[in-house]
Phi, psi and omega in degrees: 000127178263148174237148181280166177300321180297316179295319180297316177300317180297316179298316180297316179299317179298315180295321178298315178300318179299315180296319179295320177296319178300316179299319177298318180296319179295319179295317179297320178296316179297315180295322177295318178295319178295319178300314178299316180300314182294323177297317178295318178299316178300317178298314181295330181272357174112019178062145175067023180290134178303146183303323180300320179290320177298318181299317179299317180294318178298316178301317179299316181293317179295318178299316179297321178302312181291327175297317178295319179296319179297316178299316180296319179298317180289325180294318181292329181266000179083017183286335182243059182271000000 
């Protein structure tokens, strides 16, 4: 079955739209999870914590996450023997 250039362009545009919508959904899911995480963190820190303090705590947690990932990457490759 042959398809015309016009049909191919239409298919590509449709697929591009699907991918962009998927990306938006993933971003929305991530932001919702982050919002939930920050609310729990605020609760654990005593409610009403200023945003600057919450931000510092989130940065610490994210930094620790990446340190662990780096350690795991080096461990798997034999880098930290």
